[in-house]
C-alpha positions in Angstrom: 58.5 154.8 -62.5 62.0 155.8 -61.2 64.7 153.3 -60.4 67.9 153.9 -58.5 70.9 151.6 -57.8 73.1 152.7 -55.0 76.7 151.4 -55.3 79.3 151.8 -52.6 82.8 152.3 -54.2 85.0 149.2 -54.2 87.8 148.5 -51.7 90.3 151.3 -51.6 94.1 151.2 -51.0 95.2 152.6 -47.6 98.9 152.0 -48.2 99.6 155.6 -49.5 100.0 157.6 -46.3 100.7 160.8 -48.3 97.4 160.7 -50.2 94.3 162.5 -48.9 91.1 160.5 -48.4 89.8 162.0 -51.6 92.7 160.7 -53.7 92.9 157.1 -52.5 92.8 154.6 -55.4 91.3 151.1 -55.5 93.3 148.2 -54.1 93.8 144.9 -55.9 90.6 143.4 -54.5 88.7 146.5 -55.4 89.9 146.4 -59.0 89.0 142.7 -59.2 85.5 143.3 -58.0 84.7 145.7 -60.9 84.2 142.9 -63.4 82.1 140.9 -60.9 79.8 143.9 -60.5 79.6 144.8 -64.2 78.9 141.2 -65.2 76.2 140.9 -62.5 74.6 144.1 -63.7 74.4 142.5 -67.2 72.8 139.3 -65.7 70.2 141.6 -64.0 69.6 143.4 -67.3 70.5 146.6 -65.5 70.8 149.4 -68.0 71.0 152.8 -66.3 70.9 155.9 -68.4 73.3 157.8 -66.2 75.9 157.0 -63.6 76.5 159.8 -61.1 79.6 159.4 -59.0 81.5 161.1 -56.3 84.6 163.1 -57.2 86.8 160.8 -55.0 89.2 158.7 -57.0 88.0 155.4 -55.6 84.3 156.3 -56.5 85.3 157.5 -60.0 87.4 154.4 -60.6 84.6 152.2 -59.4 82.0 153.9 -61.7 84.3 153.9 -64.8 85.5 150.3 -64.1 82.0 148.8 -63.6 80.6 150.6 -66.7 83.5 149.1 -68.8 82.1 145.6 -68.1 78.5 146.5 -68.7 76.5 146.0 -71.9 74.7 149.3 -71.2 76.6 152.5 -71.7 75.3 155.1 -69.2 76.6 158.6 -69.3 79.2 159.1 -66.5 78.7 162.3 -64.5 81.1 163.3 -61.7 79.5 165.3 -58.9 81.6 166.8 -56.2 78.5 167.0 -53.8 78.5 163.2 -53.8 81.9 163.2 -52.0 79.9 163.1 -48.8 79.2 160.6 -46.1 75.7 161.9 -45.4 72.4 160.3 -46.3 70.7 163.7 -46.3 73.1 165.0 -48.9 72.5 161.9 -51.1 68.8 162.1 -50.6 68.7 165.8 -51.6 70.8 164.9 -54.7 68.3 162.2 -55.7 65.4 164.6 -55.3 67.0 167.0 -57.7 67.9 164.5 -60.5 66.5 165.5 -63.8 63.1 163.8 -64.4 64.1 162.7 -67.9 66.3 160.1 -66.2 64.3 157.1 -65.2 67.1 154.6 -64.3 70.0 155.9 -62.4 73.3 154.4 -60.9 74.8 156.4 -58.0 78.3 155.6 -56.8 79.2 157.1 -53.4 80.3 156.4 -49.8 79.4 155.0 -46.4 78.0 155.6 -43.9 75.7 157.8 -46.0 74.7 155.0 -48.4 73.8 152.6 -45.6 71.7 155.2 -43.9 70.0 156.1 -47.2 69.1 152.5 -47.9 67.5 152.3 -44.4 65.6 155.4 -45.1 64.3 154.8 -48.6 62.4 151.6 -48.0 61.5 148.8 -45.6 64.8 146.9 -45.6 67.3 147.5 -42.8 71.0 146.8 -43.0 73.9 147.4 -40.7 76.5 148.1 -43.4 76.7 148.3 -47.2 80.0 146.6 -47.9 82.5 148.0 -50.3 81.4 147.1 -53.8 77.9 146.5 -52.5 74.8 147.8 -54.3 71.1 148.1 -53.6 68.3 148.8 -55.9 64.9 150.5 -55.3 62.0 151.3 -57.6 59.7 154.2 -57.0 56.2 154.5 -58.4 56.6 158.2 -59.1 57.0 160.4 -62.2 59.4 162.9 -60.7 62.5 162.4 -58.5 61.2 165.1 -56.1 58.3 162.8 -55.3 60.7 160.2 -53.8 60.4 162.2 -50.5 56.7 161.1 -50.2 57.0 157.6 -51.5 58.8 154.6 -50.0 60.8 152.6 -52.6 60.2 149.0 -53.5 63.3 147.1 -52.5 64.6 145.0 -55.4 67.8 143.5 -54.2 71.0 144.0 -52.3 74.2 142.3 -53.4 78.0 142.6 -53.0 81.0 140.9 -54.8 81.8 138.4 -52.0 78.5 136.7 -52.7 79.8 135.7 -56.1 83.3 134.5 -55.2 
């Protein structure tokens, strides 16, 4: 069994015109949502072994911030290839995750995450909001087998649901 939770980075701050897209930090709301997500993951008994995140500042800050509030202590791994907006890139990344990881958190970007959610299972969404997360379970032994198996949709949530 393999389980993946896809988390879109929290709300970023667009007020720094001089910063590149890659270097944008979280805004006040984004920082506030970190505790909501982390505490909710605890309520769901979510304990990933590893958290892969994009190299973008907003994704890294989201990953590190959420993990701070979690009871679980996943290993944080920055991956530059996750600074992408493509479902195909994310899917290829998932298919190449080491098989010794059974429970994974992946923090990345839209529109790729929304498209990936729509591809992985039977649920269809228009947009995964900032700070939103979706979880799937796959009845497979290897991440490479995800290509042939549709995931079992577990839930989709976002911080505004808990405010």
